[in-house]
PAPA-310014 format. One record per residue (C-alpha): residue in one letter; x, y, z. Coordinates in steps of 0.1 Angstrom, whole numbers, plus 5000, padded with zeros to 4 digits. Layout:
[node 'a',[X,Y,Z]];
...
This chain:
[node 'm',[5271,4054,5267]];
[node 'r',[5301,4064,5247]];
[node 'y',[5277,4078,5220]];
[node 'e',[5259,4100,5245]];
[node 'k',[5292,4115,5258]];
[node 'v',[5302,4124,5222]];
[node 'n',[5268,4142,5217]];
[node 'n',[5272,4161,5250]];
[node 'c',[5306,4173,5239]];
[node 'r',[5293,4186,5206]];
[node 'r',[5264,4204,5224]];
[node 'l',[5289,4220,5248]];
[node 'r',[5311,4231,5219]];
[node 'a',[5281,4247,5201]];
[node 'l',[5270,4266,5232]];
[node 'c',[5305,4279,5238]];
[node 'l',[5307,4291,5202]];
[node 'l',[5273,4309,5205]];
[node 'l',[5285,4325,5238]];
[node 'v',[5317,4338,5222]];
[node 'l',[5298,4353,5192]];
[node 'w',[5273,4370,5216]];
[node 'l',[5300,4384,5237]];
[node 'l',[5318,4398,5206]];
[node 's',[5286,4414,5193]];
[node 'v',[5278,4429,5227]];
[node 'g',[5313,4442,5229]];
[node 'h',[5310,4457,5195]];
[node 'v',[5278,4475,5204]];
[node 'l',[5291,4487,5237]];
[node 'a',[5322,4499,5219]];
[node 'q',[5300,4522,5199]];
[node 'k',[5289,4553,5218]];
[node 'l',[5280,4590,5211]];
[node 's',[5300,4612,5235]];
[node 'v',[5293,4649,5241]];
[node 's',[5317,4676,5251]];
[node 'a',[5307,4711,5263]];
[node 'p',[5318,4735,5292]];
[node 'q',[5298,4733,5324]];
[node 'q',[5297,4771,5329]];
[node 'v',[5298,4801,5305]];
[node 'a',[5291,4838,5307]];
[node 'v',[5265,4859,5288]];
[node 'g',[5279,4868,5254]];
[node 'q',[5306,4841,5255]];
[node 'q',[5310,4818,5226]];
[node 'f',[5317,4781,5233]];
[node 'r',[5320,4748,5215]];
[node 'l',[5295,4719,5217]];
[node 's',[5309,4686,5201]];
[node 'y',[5294,4652,5196]];
[node 't',[5318,4623,5187]];
[node 'v',[5309,4587,5176]];
[node 'n',[5337,4562,5173]];
[node 't',[5329,4546,5139]];
[node 'h',[5329,4556,5103]];
[node 'd',[5295,4542,5093]];
[node 'v',[5272,4570,5106]];
[node 's',[5239,4584,5093]];
[node 'g',[5209,4603,5106]];
[node 'f',[5226,4626,5132]];
[node 'r',[5199,4646,5151]];
[node 'i',[5207,4671,5179]];
[node 'g',[5182,4678,5207]];
[node 'q',[5163,4710,5208]];
[node 'i',[5188,4738,5218]];
[node 'p',[5173,4762,5244]];
[node 'd',[5165,4798,5233]];
[node 'a',[5191,4810,5257]];
[node 'f',[5218,4797,5233]];
[node 'e',[5222,4812,5199]];
[node 'v',[5237,4789,5172]];
[node 'l',[5264,4809,5155]];
[node 'm',[5278,4780,5134]];
[node 'g',[5272,4743,5129]];
[node 'p',[5272,4715,5127]];
[node 's',[5306,4712,5111]];
[node 't',[5318,4676,5105]];
[node 's',[5353,4663,5110]];
[node 't',[5366,4627,5105]];
[node 'q',[5396,4611,5122]];
[node 's',[5413,4577,5114]];
[node 's',[5443,4560,5130]];
[node 'f',[5464,4528,5123]];
[node 'q',[5486,4510,5148]];
[node 'i',[5510,4480,5143]];
[node 'i',[5519,4462,5175]];
[node 'n',[5539,4430,5173]];
[node 'g',[5530,4427,5136]];
[node 'k',[5493,4431,5144]];
[node 't',[5475,4460,5126]];
[node 't',[5446,4478,5143]];
[node 'q',[5424,4505,5128]];
[node 's',[5400,4530,5145]];
[node 's',[5379,4559,5131]];
[node 's',[5355,4585,5145]];
[node 'i',[5333,4614,5133]];
[node 't',[5328,4646,5153]];
[node 'y',[5299,4671,5149]];
[node 't',[5307,4706,5162]];
[node 'y',[5285,4736,5170]];
[node 'i',[5296,4771,5180]];
[node 'l',[5270,4786,5205]];
[node 'c',[5267,4819,5223]];
[node 'a',[5249,4824,5256]];
[node 's',[5223,4852,5256]];
[node 'k',[5209,4852,5292]];
[node 'n',[5217,4839,5327]];
[node 'g',[5204,4806,5341]];
[node 't',[5209,4769,5340]];
[node 'f',[5199,4752,5308]];
[node 't',[5198,4716,5296]];
[node 'i',[5205,4704,5260]];
[node 'p',[5186,4671,5254]];
[node 'a',[5204,4640,5242]];
[node 'a',[5215,4638,5205]];
[node 's',[5210,4606,5184]];
[node 'v',[5227,4589,5155]];
[node 't',[5227,4556,5136]];
[node 'a',[5261,4539,5138]];
[node 'd',[5267,4506,5120]];
[node 'g',[5229,4501,5118]];
[node 'n',[5224,4507,5155]];
[node 'q',[5206,4537,5171]];
[node 'i',[5226,4553,5198]];
[node 'q',[5222,4584,5220]];
[node 's',[5244,4608,5239]];
[node 'n',[5240,4621,5274]];
[node 'e',[5222,4653,5282]];
[node 'v',[5243,4684,5287]];
[node 't',[5236,4709,5315]];
[node 'i',[5253,4743,5312]];
[node 'a',[5252,4771,5338]];
[node 'v',[5252,4807,5324]];
[node 's',[5262,4835,5348]];
[node 'g',[5280,4868,5345]];
[node 'q',[5290,4889,5315]];
[node 'a',[5317,4879,5291]];
[node 'q',[5347,4903,5287]];
[node 's',[5357,4907,5251]];
[node 'a',[5394,4909,5243]];
[node 'n',[5388,4939,5221]];
[node 'g',[5363,4956,5243]];
[node 'q',[5334,4973,5224]];
[node 'q',[5348,4963,5191]];
[node 'g',[5344,4926,5198]];
[node 'g',[5309,4932,5210]];
[node 'r',[5301,4951,5179]];
[node 'r',[5315,4923,5158]];
[node 'q',[5293,4898,5176]];
[node 'r',[5262,4919,5171]];
[node 'q',[5269,4922,5134]];
[node 'q',[5272,4884,5129]];
[node 'e',[5242,4872,5108]];
[node 'p',[5221,4842,5117]];
[node 'q',[5233,4810,5100]];
[node 'l',[5215,4785,5077]];
[node 'r',[5199,4757,5097]];
[node 'd',[5198,4720,5091]];
[node 'a',[5168,4702,5076]];
[node 'g',[5143,4691,5102]];
[node 't',[5151,4719,5126]];
[node 'a',[5118,4733,5140]];
[node 'i',[5110,4770,5133]];
[node 's',[5095,4786,5164]];
[node 'g',[5077,4818,5168]];
[node 's',[5108,4835,5182]];
[node 'd',[5128,4824,5151]];
[node 'l',[5105,4841,5126]];
[node 'f',[5079,4867,5133]];
[node 'i',[5064,4900,5120]];
[node 'k',[5059,4932,5141]];
[node 'v',[5032,4956,5131]];
[node 's',[5034,4992,5141]];
[node 'a',[5012,5023,5134]];
[node 'n',[5028,5057,5137]];
[node 'k',[4996,5070,5152]];
[node 'k',[4970,5052,5174]];
[node 'r',[4946,5082,5177]];
[node 'v',[4937,5104,5147]];
[node 'v',[4908,5124,5132]];
[node 'e',[4889,5117,5100]];
[node 'q',[4911,5118,5069]];
[node 'e',[4943,5120,5089]];
[node 'p',[4968,5096,5074]];
[node 'v',[4981,5067,5094]];
[node 'l',[5013,5048,5084]];
[node 'l',[5011,5010,5090]];
[node 't',[5044,4991,5089]];
[node 'y',[5050,4954,5087]];
[node 'k',[5086,4945,5097]];
[node 'v',[5101,4910,5095]];
[node 'y',[5124,4895,5121]];
[node 't',[5141,4863,5112]];
[node 'l',[5168,4839,5125]];
[node 'v',[5164,4816,5096]];
[node 'e',[5170,4819,5058]];
[node 'l',[5137,4834,5046]];
[node 't',[5136,4836,5008]];
[node 'q',[5099,4842,5000]];
[node 'l',[5071,4860,5017]];
[node 'e',[5036,4868,5005]];
[node 'g',[5007,4885,5022]];
[node 'k',[4980,4908,5008]];
[node 'm',[4963,4935,5028]];
[node 'p',[4926,4927,5030]];
[node 'd',[4899,4953,5023]];
[node 'l',[4899,4974,5054]];
[node 'q',[4865,4986,5065]];
[node 'g',[4864,5024,5071]];
[node 'f',[4898,5031,5055]];
[node 'h',[4910,5044,5021]];
[node 't',[4943,5025,5019]];
[node 'q',[4973,5030,4996]];
[node 'e',[5005,5009,4996]];
[node 'v',[5038,5027,4998]];
[node 'p',[5061,5016,4970]];
[node 'l',[5091,4998,4984]];
[node 'p',[5120,4981,4966]];
[node 'q',[5112,4947,4952]];
[node 'q',[5147,4935,4962]];
[node 'k',[5147,4934,5000]];
[node 's',[5178,4943,5019]];
[node 'f',[5181,4928,5054]];
[node 's',[5200,4944,5082]];
[node 'i',[5210,4931,5117]];
[node 'e',[5190,4943,5147]];
[node 'q',[5192,4931,5183]];
[node 'f',[5159,4922,5198]];
[node 'n',[5155,4905,5233]];
[node 'g',[5192,4898,5234]];
[node 'r',[5193,4881,5200]];
[node 'n',[5206,4892,5166]];
[node 'y',[5179,4892,5140]];
[node 'k',[5179,4899,5103]];
[node 't',[5152,4925,5098]];
[node 'v',[5136,4943,5069]];
[node 't',[5106,4965,5064]];
[node 'w',[5084,4943,5042]];
[node 's',[5054,4965,5034]];
[node 'q',[5039,4998,5044]];
[node 'y',[5004,5012,5039]];
[node 'v',[4991,5048,5043]];
[node 'm',[4955,5046,5055]];
[node 'f',[4930,5075,5054]];
[node 'p',[4901,5068,5079]];
[node 'q',[4867,5076,5064]];
[node 'i',[4845,5070,5095]];
[node 't',[4849,5076,5132]];
[node 'g',[4851,5052,5161]];
[node 'k',[4875,5024,5171]];
[node 'l',[4886,5009,5138]];
[node 'k',[4903,4975,5137]];
[node 'v',[4931,4965,5113]];
[node 'p',[4928,4927,5114]];
[node 's',[4956,4902,5118]];
[node 'l',[4973,4893,5085]];
[node 't',[4987,4859,5076]];
[node 'f',[5018,4858,5055]];
[node 'n',[5030,4826,5036]];
[node 'g',[5068,4823,5038]];
[node 'v',[5094,4799,5024]];
[node 'v',[5125,4791,5046]];
[node 'v',[5155,4773,5032]];
[node 'q',[5173,4747,5053]];
[node 'r',[5204,4727,5046]];
[node 'n',[5202,4689,5040]];
[node 'r',[5236,4675,5050]];
[node 'y',[5227,4639,5042]];
[node 'v',[5219,4642,5005]];
[node 'd',[5237,4617,4983]];
[node 'p',[5263,4638,4963]];
[node 'f',[5260,4614,4933]];
[node 'e',[5222,4619,4933]];
[node 'a',[5227,4657,4936]];
[node 'f',[5250,4656,4906]];
[node 'f',[5233,4632,4882]];
[node 'n',[5196,4635,4892]];
[node 'g',[5194,4672,4899]];
[node 'g',[5192,4668,4937]];
[node 's',[5201,4696,4960]];
[node 'g',[5217,4701,4994]];
[node 'y',[5189,4725,5004]];
[node 'i',[5152,4720,5010]];
[node 'e',[5124,4746,5012]];
[node 'v',[5100,4746,5042]];
[node 'k',[5067,4765,5040]];
[node 'k',[5059,4786,5071]];
[node 'q',[5029,4807,5079]];
[node 'i',[5035,4839,5099]];
[node 'v',[5006,4857,5115]];
[node 'a',[5010,4894,5119]];
[node 'p',[4989,4908,5148]];
[node 'g',[4961,4933,5143]];
[node 'v',[4961,4970,5153]];
[node 'e',[4933,4992,5167]];
[node 'i',[4931,5029,5156]];
[node 'q',[4909,5054,5174]];
[node 'v',[4894,5078,5149]];
[node 'd',[4878,5110,5163]];
[node 's',[4854,5131,5143]];
[node 'l',[4864,5165,5131]];
[node 'p',[4852,5196,5150]];
[node 'h',[4822,5216,5136]];
[node 'r',[4831,5222,5100]];
[node 'p',[4833,5259,5090]];
[node 'v',[4817,5273,5059]];
[node 'g',[4840,5267,5029]];
[node 'f',[4858,5238,5044]];
[node 's',[4877,5221,5016]];
[node 'g',[4878,5186,5032]];
[node 'g',[4916,5188,5035]];
[node 'v',[4933,5173,5066]];
[node 'g',[4970,5178,5071]];
[node 'r',[4993,5208,5065]];
[node 'f',[4988,5229,5034]];
[node 'n',[4996,5262,5018]];
[node 'i',[4983,5280,4988]];
[node 's',[4998,5303,4962]];
[node 'a',[4987,5319,4929]];
[node 's',[5002,5336,4899]];
[node 'i',[4990,5352,4866]];
[node 'd',[5007,5354,4832]];
[node 'k',[4999,5392,4827]];
[node 'd',[4982,5420,4846]];
[node 'e',[4976,5444,4816]];
[node 'v',[4954,5431,4787]];
[node 'k',[4929,5442,4762]];
[node 'a',[4893,5434,4764]];
[node 'n',[4885,5399,4751]];
[node 'd',[4921,5387,4756]];
[node 'p',[4925,5357,4779]];
[node 'i',[4943,5357,4813]];
[node 'r',[4957,5326,4828]];
[node 'l',[4955,5323,4866]];
[node 'r',[4973,5294,4883]];
[node 'v',[4964,5284,4919]];
[node 'v',[4986,5258,4936]];
[node 'v',[4976,5239,4968]];
[node 's',[5007,5222,4982]];
[node 'g',[5016,5203,5014]];
[node 'v',[5010,5169,5029]];
[node 'g',[4977,5152,5038]];
[node 'n',[4947,5139,5018]];
[node 'l',[4955,5160,4988]];
[node 'k',[4937,5137,4964]];
[node 'l',[4904,5142,4982]];
[node 'i',[4903,5180,4986]];
[node 'k',[4879,5203,4969]];
[node 'q',[4893,5228,4944]];
[node 'p',[4898,5263,4958]];
[node 't',[4872,5289,4948]];
[node 'v',[4881,5323,4932]];
[node 'd',[4855,5351,4930]];
[node 'f',[4862,5366,4896]];
[node 'p',[4847,5400,4887]];
[node 'k',[4813,5398,4870]];
[node 'd',[4827,5413,4838]];
[node 'f',[4851,5383,4835]];
[node 'd',[4841,5351,4817]];
[node 'c',[4856,5321,4836]];
[node 'y',[4860,5285,4824]];
[node 'd',[4864,5253,4844]];
[node 'p',[4900,5250,4856]];
[node 'k',[4924,5224,4843]];
[node 'q',[4936,5202,4873]];
[node 't',[4971,5187,4874]];
[node 'd',[4981,5162,4900]];
[node 'k',[5017,5166,4911]];
[node 't',[5016,5144,4942]];
[node 'k',[5033,5112,4954]];
[node 'l',[5026,5087,4982]];
[node 't',[5052,5087,5010]];
[node 'v',[5054,5074,5045]];
[node 'n',[5040,5108,5057]];
[node 'g',[5009,5106,5034]];
[node 'v',[5003,5122,5001]];
[node 'e',[5029,5149,4995]];
[node 'g',[5032,5174,4966]];
[node 's',[5008,5198,4951]];
[node 'm',[4975,5201,4932]];
[node 'v',[4976,5227,4904]];
[node 'y',[4945,5244,4891]];
[node 'd',[4948,5265,4859]];
[node 'y',[4920,5290,4853]];
[node 'l',[4913,5307,4820]];
[node 'v',[4894,5340,4823]];
[node 'v',[4884,5366,4796]];
[node 'p',[4877,5402,4806]];
[node 'r',[4849,5417,4784]];
[node 'h',[4851,5454,4792]];
[node 'q',[4878,5479,4798]];
[node 'g',[4887,5492,4832]];
[node 'd',[4906,5483,4864]];
[node 'f',[4896,5451,4881]];
[node 'e',[4908,5431,4911]];
[node 'i',[4910,5393,4912]];
[node 'p',[4906,5386,4949]];
[node 'a',[4928,5362,4968]];
[node 'a',[4919,5325,4966]];
[node 'e',[4910,5309,5000]];
[node 'f',[4916,5274,5012]];
[node 't',[4902,5262,5046]];
[node 'y',[4916,5229,5061]];
[node 'y',[4921,5211,5094]];
[node 'd',[4956,5214,5107]];
[node 't',[4966,5181,5124]];
[node 'a',[4995,5198,5142]];
[node 's',[4976,5226,5159]];
[node 'k',[4943,5206,5161]];
[node 'q',[4923,5235,5146]];
[node 'y',[4909,5248,5113]];
[node 'r',[4931,5272,5093]];
[node 't',[4924,5294,5063]];
[node 'v',[4952,5302,5040]];
[node 'r',[4950,5328,5012]];
[node 's',[4969,5336,4981]];
[node 'e',[4977,5371,4970]];
[node 'a',[4952,5393,4951]];
[node 'f',[4959,5407,4916]];
[node 'q',[4951,5441,4900]];
[node 'i',[4942,5438,4863]];
[node 'h',[4942,5468,4839]];
[node 'v',[4920,5461,4809]];
[node 'e',[4923,5484,4779]];
[node 'k',[4897,5488,4751]];
[node 'g',[4896,5459,4727]];
[node 'e',[4900,5459,4689]];
[node 'g',[4875,5480,4668]];
[node 'g',[4882,5516,4678]];
[node 'n',[4854,5541,4685]];
[node 's',[4832,5529,4657]];
[node 't',[4821,5496,4673]];
[node 'v',[4805,5485,4705]];
[node 'q',[4808,5448,4714]];
[node 'd',[4784,5426,4733]];
[node 'f',[4795,5398,4757]];
[node 's',[4800,5374,4729]];
[node 'g',[4826,5397,4713]];
[node 'q',[4808,5402,4680]];
[node 'e',[4797,5435,4665]];
[node 'd',[4759,5441,4667]];
[node 'v',[4754,5478,4662]];
[node 'q',[4772,5501,4637]];
[node 'l',[4770,5539,4642]];
[node 'l',[4773,5565,4614]];
[node 'a',[4788,5592,4636]];
[node 'k',[4762,5617,4624]];
[node 'd',[4735,5634,4645]];
[node 'i',[4711,5643,4615]];
[node 'r',[4693,5616,4596]];
[node 'h',[4681,5618,4560]];
[node 'i',[4645,5631,4554]];
[node 'k',[4622,5603,4544]];
[node 'l',[4610,5607,4508]];
[node 'g',[4579,5593,4490]];
[node 'e',[4542,5591,4498]];
[node 'v',[4531,5594,4534]];
[node 'r',[4499,5579,4547]];
[node 'q',[4480,5598,4574]];
[node 'h',[4455,5584,4599]];
[node 'a',[4419,5596,4599]];
[node 's',[4408,5618,4628]];
[node 'd',[4384,5592,4641]];
[node 'e',[4407,5562,4637]];
[node 'y',[4422,5549,4670]];
[node 'f',[4445,5520,4676]];
[node 'f',[4430,5513,4711]];
[node 'g',[4402,5489,4708]];
[node 's',[4410,5479,4672]];
[node 'm',[4415,5445,4659]];
[node 'g',[4453,5451,4657]];
[node 'y',[4452,5462,4694]];
[node 'w',[4436,5430,4706]];
[node 'i',[4459,5409,4684]];
[node 'a',[4489,5426,4699]];
[node 'i',[4476,5421,4734]];
[node 'a',[4471,5384,4727]];
[node 'v',[4506,5380,4712]];
[node 'l',[4522,5398,4742]];
[node 'm',[4502,5376,4766]];
[node 'g',[4514,5345,4748]];
[node 'v',[4550,5356,4748]];
[node 'f',[4547,5365,4785]];
[node 'v',[4533,5331,4795]];
[node 's',[4559,5313,4773]];
[node 'l',[4588,5332,4789]];
[node 'f',[4573,5326,4824]];
[node 'i',[4572,5289,4818]];
[node 'v',[4607,5288,4803]];
[node 'f',[4624,5309,4831]];
[node 'r',[4605,5290,4858]];
[node 'q',[4618,5257,4845]];
[node 'r',[4653,5271,4843]];
[node 'a',[4651,5284,4878]];
[node 'i',[4639,5251,4891]];
[node 'a',[4667,5233,4872]];
[node 'n',[4693,5257,4886]];
[node 'a',[4680,5253,4921]];
[node 'd',[4682,5216,4919]];
[node 'v',[4719,5214,4924]];
[node 'v',[4718,5177,4935]];
[node 'g',[4699,5167,4904]];
[node 's',[4722,5188,4882]];
[node 'r',[4753,5171,4896]];
[node 'a',[4737,5137,4893]];
[node 'g',[4727,5143,4857]];
[node 'k',[4762,5154,4848]];
[node 'a',[4780,5126,4867]];
[node 'n',[4781,5103,4838]];
[node 'k',[4793,5130,4814]];
[node 'v',[4821,5141,4838]];
[node 'a',[4832,5104,4843]];
[node 't',[4832,5098,4806]];
[node 'k',[4854,5128,4800]];
[node 'r',[4879,5116,4826]];
[node 'l',[4879,5081,4813]];
[node 'k',[4887,5095,4778]];
[node 'k',[4916,5114,4793]];
[node 'a',[4927,5081,4810]];
[node 's',[4925,5063,4777]];
[node 'k',[4950,5088,4762]];
[node 'l',[4973,5083,4792]];
[node 'm',[4971,5046,4787]];
[node 'q',[4981,5050,4750]];
[node 'e',[5011,5071,4762]];
[node 's',[5020,5044,4788]];
[node 'k',[5018,5068,4817]];
[node 'a',[5007,5043,4843]];
[node 's',[5007,5065,4875]];
[node 'e',[4988,5093,4859]];
[node 'f',[4964,5068,4843]];
[node 'y',[4954,5051,4876]];
[node 'd',[4950,5085,4893]];
[node 'e',[4926,5096,4865]];
[node 'v',[4906,5064,4867]];
[node 'm',[4903,5067,4905]];
[node 'r',[4891,5103,4902]];
[node 'a',[4865,5092,4876]];
[node 'l',[4852,5064,4899]];
[node 'w',[4851,5085,4931]];
[node 'g',[4838,5116,4914]];
[node 'y',[4810,5097,4896]];
[node 'v',[4797,5079,4927]];
[node 'g',[4800,5111,4948]];
[node 'd',[4780,5132,4923]];
[node 'k',[4755,5104,4916]];
[node 'l',[4748,5097,4953]];
[node 'n',[4752,5133,4965]];
[node 'i',[4780,5124,4989]];
[node 'p',[4811,5145,4993]];
[node 'v',[4842,5126,4982]];
[node 'a',[4858,5131,5016]];
[node 'q',[4830,5111,5032]];
[node 'l',[4829,5083,5007]];
[node 's',[4836,5047,5018]];
[node 'q',[4829,5013,5004]];
[node 'd',[4803,5007,5030]];
[node 'n',[4782,5038,5023]];
[node 'i',[4786,5033,4985]];
[node 'r',[4773,4998,4988]];
[node 'e',[4744,5009,5011]];
[node 'r',[4733,5039,4989]];
[node 'l',[4735,5019,4956]];
[node 's',[4714,4992,4972]];
[node 'e',[4688,5018,4982]];
[node 'r',[4685,5027,4945]];
[node 's',[4678,4990,4936]];
[node 'i',[4711,4984,4919]];
[node 'd',[4718,4947,4917]];
[node 'q',[4745,4933,4939]];
[node 's',[4767,4920,4911]];
[node 't',[4769,4956,4896]];
[node 'i',[4778,4970,4931]];
[node 'd',[4805,4944,4935]];
[node 'q',[4818,4951,4900]];
[node 'f',[4821,4989,4908]];
[node 'l',[4838,4983,4942]];
[node 'g',[4860,4957,4924]];
[node 'a',[4870,4983,4899]];
[node 'l',[4882,5006,4927]];
[node 'k',[4902,4978,4943]];
[node 'e',[4917,4967,4909]];
[node 'c',[4927,5003,4903]];
[node 'e',[4946,5005,4936]];
[node 'f',[4961,4971,4932]];
[node 'e',[4972,4972,4896]];
[node 'r',[4990,5004,4902]];
[node 'y',[5019,4984,4917]];
[node 'a',[5011,4950,4901]];
[node 'p',[5040,4935,4882]];
[node 'g',[5037,4923,4847]];
[node 'd',[5026,4939,4815]];
[node 'p',[5017,4976,4823]];
[node 'k',[4995,4981,4792]];
[node 'g',[4977,4949,4799]];
[node 'n',[4970,4959,4835]];
[node 'm',[4958,4994,4824]];
[node 's',[4935,4980,4797]];
[node 'k',[4919,4956,4822]];
[node 'v',[4913,4984,4848]];
[node 'y',[4900,5008,4821]];
[node 't',[4874,4982,4808]];
[node 'k',[4863,4972,4843]];
[node 'a',[4858,5009,4854]];
[node 'm',[4839,5019,4822]];
[node 't',[4816,4987,4824]];
[node 'a',[4808,4993,4861]];
[node 'i',[4798,5030,4855]];
[node 'e',[4776,5020,4824]];
[node 'k',[4758,4993,4844]];
[node 'i',[4750,5017,4873]];
[node 'e',[4738,5043,4849]];
[node 'r',[4715,5019,4832]];
[node 'g',[4702,5005,4865]];
[node 'i',[4693,5040,4879]];
[node 'k',[4675,5050,4846]];
[node 'r',[4656,5016,4846]];
[node 'n',[4645,5021,4882]];
[node 'k',[4633,5056,4875]];
């Protein structure tokens, strides 16, 4: 009996000890709590403090709930630590706490709830209470408008790792300066970035737009953000890219949505400082984010009935002309310069025509491109230098050069003219003793005497019954004249047919003209003139396919090029290579890297594509 009592006492003591330990542990857990402090009511535009405090020092993994969009995070979280020591009756007690603080700003009226935050304290997961804040009224700044301006200028802050990036935190707006245009009228497409996060990289390439001839406006590589208020929030904004598009076909054309790949930097507050120092760790992490820019629809109307002599120009243009001299001698050259300037599709216009007098020999003009791509389209001037040679003396007139274009401002066709020039041509070198033909070489020499020498020597006389008519010589002469007549008829007929076949003549000379332009481009490549090189290669490609397919350059598009080459049985790989050469030419113009390497690649691709098309057409014939 006594032995059983002893065992019962031991069991009772063990149970009491376990109970005391359990109560101590529960008390320790209950002593750990995550308290939250925030005002119950604020006004729109008012800044306020949101604080979370945990009463222990062993803390990790703090996570705040999703803050509503009505509150803008101006700062935070900032961390502060407090420790205290007390000695009462010789007994020392110690307490510590950590506080996480955010500075928020209300942007719209309403009642909003901030979900509970969580943290790991002494190995235990604890949560705070939810916070409900009512927003009403408008905050009055102590400095009036100056305070409001200072608030609007405050930039978004770097966010903590793990914070979600919503569509309102980072997005791209797409705008077109015109939604309804006519053929060849330039449209400016702008992609503008709005961000509340730390965006460091962004990549997105414009796809091949159907029905548009597209050129990218050169913008600075180093982007400079500015602050802009949108929907009551302060965003960092920057114009990321701009494109000038020249519509080639009519109808409702769609610019598709474009996906950009971005990189956002977030702050990692819980990185081990020793790891960061010794192992190359960092307090920041990179988060990949895809941003989809919406598409845009453009209504393209057809041009009204085109008048005779229409140059294909759409925009606003002017024309001027000048000559180097108005008094010359026969066979001396005159240089006439015609300049078409303005804004529009300058690279796609036809050269102005000048009707020179018949006594003037005219050579193909030298064309100089002095244009640049701006947000208004292609601005600048195209310069045409004519070399003409008068062959006879006299007074002549070089009529005014005409240029007909479609004015996008007045919505009608306009014809502009340069001034006319009066040319006085004096007699050329050689005096009165020579007369010159059109080639400028002497062919007849006069003796300036009206009496010739009497022919001396024996003279043979014809018999009275001897006639040339009906003789052998007569019939031989007739046969020879008939042969000459038939030969000349055949030659001139073939020449007339060849001159009448303008399409065939252009197509036959297309390769020669393209080769000439590519040779010029090769010289520009050697001189490292990248902009002029790419312009010359583009003119060679567009001019070749326009002449070969008998399509005006203003009406060319990648679709009808592909269709017409397919009709001529050109294989698909050759067509893709030619269109690829056009795309490479436009892309490499602004591509970074080695300029000479880029130019060499574009030059080789363009020359190979033209040679393959030429061989394919000859083989099919």
